N, C-alpha and C positions, 0 to 999 in steps of 0.2 A: 504494500500500500504506500502511496506517495504522500508526502507532506502537503498540506493545503497551501502553504506559502511558496512552494517551489513549482515553477511552471514546468510543464512537460516539454521535453526537448527530443523531438524525434530525429531531427537532422542537425548536422553541425552548423554553427553560426559563423558569421564573418570573422569574429575574433578567434574562434577555434581554427579557422583556416589560416589566418595571418600568423598566429603563434605556432601553427603546425608546420609552416614552410620555413626554410632556412632564411630566406631574405625577409620574410614577413616578421619573424621574431626580432631580427636585427633592427628593422624599421620601427617596431613598437618600442623596443628598449631604447633606441636612439631618441625617439619622441619623448619618452619618459625622462631621459637624462636631460634633454633640452628644456623640458618644462621645469624640472627641478633646478637646473642651472639658472633659468630665468628668475625663478622665485628667490633663490639664494642671492643672485646678483642684484635683484631689486632691494632686498633687505640690506645687503652690503653697501649698495649705493646710498641708501638713506643714512646708514651709519657714517659713511664717508662725508656726506653733506653736513651731518651733525658735527663731525670731528673738525671739518674746515670752519664751521661757524664758531665752535669753541676756541679754536686756534686764533681766529680773527678777534674774538672777544678778549682773549688773553693779550694779544699784541696791542689792542686798543688800550687796555688798562695799563700795561707796562709803558707804552708811549706817553700816556697821560701822566704817569708818575715821573717819567724822565723830563717832561716839559715843566712840571711843577718844581722839580728839583733845580732845573736850569734857571728858572725864573727867580728863585730865591737866592741864587749865588750872587756874589758881588759883581758889579759891572766893571770894576777896575781891572784892566788888562795890562797895566803897566808893571814895572819891576817892583820887587818887594820893598818895603819901607826900611829894611835893615841897612845900616851903613855898609858901604862896599870896602873891602880890604885890599884893594888893588895897590901895588907898589907905587905907581905914579901919583896917586892921591895922598899917600902917606908922606911923600917927600915935599909936597906943597905946603 
């Protein structure tokens, strides 16, 4: 007696034919691998976009810190205020 949920299969279906032939099995498995690769690639692509966004945010924060530090530095670019110990100046 057959289960009520299982349909009766008197003849082989298209999937049985494809998986039963040498070329058909390769075709089906290549399609499955391509589909799985597309799904994984899509997720990796999303993670890559997120990583680039986080990297951009980090660079923005670091550059803002560098700008703030450089603005708080002294504007004097001349020589130091300490007296020079050059021999020519000591003789004078």
